[in-house]
C-alpha positions in Angstrom: 154.8 139.2 160.5 154.4 135.6 161.5 156.9 135.6 163.7 158.9 132.7 161.8 162.5 131.7 161.3 163.5 133.2 157.8 163.8 130.0 156.5 160.6 128.3 157.0 159.7 126.8 154.1 156.3 127.9 152.8 155.4 124.4 152.4 155.7 123.6 156.0 153.0 123.4 158.5 155.0 125.8 160.5 154.5 128.2 157.8 151.1 127.3 156.6 149.2 127.4 160.0 149.6 130.9 161.1 149.4 132.1 157.5 146.1 130.6 156.9 144.8 132.3 160.3 146.0 135.5 159.2 144.3 134.7 155.8 141.0 134.2 157.9 141.0 137.0 159.7 141.1 139.6 156.8 139.5 137.4 154.2 136.4 139.6 152.9 134.2 136.9 153.6 135.0 137.3 157.3 135.9 140.7 157.9 133.7 143.6 157.5 136.4 146.4 157.1 136.2 148.0 154.0 139.6 147.2 152.5 139.5 143.4 153.4 139.5 142.8 149.9 142.3 144.8 149.0 144.6 143.1 152.4 143.6 139.6 151.2 144.9 140.4 147.4 148.1 141.8 149.0 148.3 139.0 151.0 148.1 136.6 148.2 150.5 138.5 146.2 153.1 138.3 149.1 152.9 134.4 149.3 153.2 134.0 145.6 156.3 136.2 146.3 157.3 134.0 149.3 157.1 130.8 146.8 158.9 132.4 144.5 161.7 133.2 146.5 161.8 129.5 148.1 161.8 128.4 144.3 158.3 126.5 145.2 156.7 128.0 142.8 
């Protein structure tokens, strides 16, 4: 989704910058889509899983 190599650490700027852009696009305070809150919760859950996969959590 972010177009990053699979070995990119979730703690690197190469990961954080595009991730933040996606978060800002779908955050309910910025996006008026009726499912924006659901989308940001799913994205946050995905971030938690990515951190676990990289043993950062």
